[in-house]
C-alpha positions as CSV (number, residue, x, y, z in Angstrom):
1,M,0.0,0.0,0.0
2,D,2.9,2.4,0.7
3,E,4.1,2.0,-2.9
4,N,1.0,3.7,-4.2
5,L,1.3,6.8,-2.1
6,T,3.0,10.0,-3.3
7,E,5.6,11.8,-1.2
8,R,3.0,14.5,-0.4
9,Q,0.5,11.8,0.8
10,K,3.2,10.2,3.0
11,S,4.0,13.5,4.6
12,I,0.3,14.1,5.3
13,I,0.0,10.7,6.9
14,E,3.0,11.5,9.1
15,L,1.6,14.9,10.0
16,V,-1.7,13.4,11.1
17,Q,0.1,10.7,13.0
18,R,2.1,13.3,15.0
19,Q,-1.1,15.3,15.8
20,T,-3.3,12.3,16.7
21,D,-3.0,8.8,18.1
22,Y,-4.6,7.1,15.0
23,D,-2.7,4.3,13.3
24,K,-1.7,4.4,9.7
25,E,-4.6,2.4,8.3
26,Q,-7.1,4.4,10.2
27,I,-5.5,7.7,8.9
28,I,-5.6,6.5,5.3
29,S,-9.2,5.5,5.7
30,L,-10.1,8.9,7.2
31,L,-8.1,10.8,4.6
32,N,-10.0,9.0,1.8
33,D,-13.3,9.8,3.5
34,H,-12.4,13.5,3.9
35,K,-10.8,13.8,0.4
36,W,-7.3,14.1,1.9
37,D,-8.2,17.2,3.9
38,Y,-6.0,16.6,6.9
39,I,-7.1,19.7,8.7
40,K,-10.6,18.3,9.0
41,I,-9.3,15.1,10.5
42,I,-7.2,16.9,13.1
43,K,-10.0,19.2,14.0
44,E,-12.3,16.3,14.3
45,Y,-9.8,14.5,16.5
46,L,-9.4,17.6,18.7
47,D,-13.2,18.1,18.8
48,I,-13.0,21.6,17.3
49,K,-16.3,22.7,16.1
50,P,-16.5,25.1,13.1
51,S,-17.2,28.6,14.4
52,N,-19.2,31.4,12.8
53,N,-16.7,34.3,12.7
54,Q,-19.2,36.7,11.3
55,K,-21.1,38.8,13.9
56,D,-24.8,38.6,13.6
57,N,-26.4,42.1,13.1
58,T,-29.0,41.4,15.7
59,Q,-26.3,41.5,18.4
60,L,-25.6,45.2,17.8
61,N,-26.6,47.6,20.5
62,T,-28.4,50.9,19.6
63,N,-25.2,53.0,19.5
64,Q,-23.4,50.4,17.2
65,A,-26.4,50.3,14.9
66,L,-26.6,54.1,14.7
67,I,-22.8,54.4,13.9
68,K,-23.0,51.7,11.3
69,E,-25.8,53.4,9.5
70,M,-24.1,56.8,9.7
71,R,-20.9,55.3,8.3
72,G,-22.8,53.6,5.4
73,F,-24.5,56.9,4.6
74,L,-21.3,58.9,4.7
75,D,-19.4,56.4,2.7
76,T,-22.0,56.5,0.0
77,A,-22.2,60.3,0.0
78,G,-18.4,60.6,-0.2
79,L,-18.2,58.1,-3.1
80,N,-21.0,59.9,-5.0
81,Y,-19.2,63.2,-4.4
82,Y,-15.9,62.0,-5.8
83,R,-17.6,60.3,-8.8
84,S,-19.5,63.5,-9.7
85,K,-16.3,65.5,-9.2
86,E,-14.4,63.2,-11.6
87,I,-17.2,63.4,-14.2
88,K,-17.2,67.2,-14.0
89,E,-13.4,67.3,-14.5
90,L,-13.7,65.0,-17.5
91,I,-16.4,67.1,-19.1
92,N,-14.3,70.3,-18.5
93,K,-11.2,68.6,-19.9
94,N,-13.2,67.6,-23.1
95,N,-14.7,71.0,-23.4
96,N,-11.2,72.6,-23.2
97,N,-9.8,70.2,-25.8
98,K,-12.6,71.1,-28.3
99,Q,-12.0,74.8,-28.0
């Protein structure tokens, strides 16, 4: 069975062996089940649950919600201002070139 494994696969098996107490046959079986995603196997062994890193908007307090809305409004207003300024400059430049 070792003859069919690439060097990368052998190094993955060794890595999982160092991080867990699984034997080689068990590791190969788990790797095949998880499409050779060794991170999933190690996390599963350590019982690490996937976490939701994104904060839910319902957890914002009143002040945070207010500041978030103000930032969004000001970002949009600033973006629109710079776009219109750019357009006016292009129009002036084109008018100057035609004269």
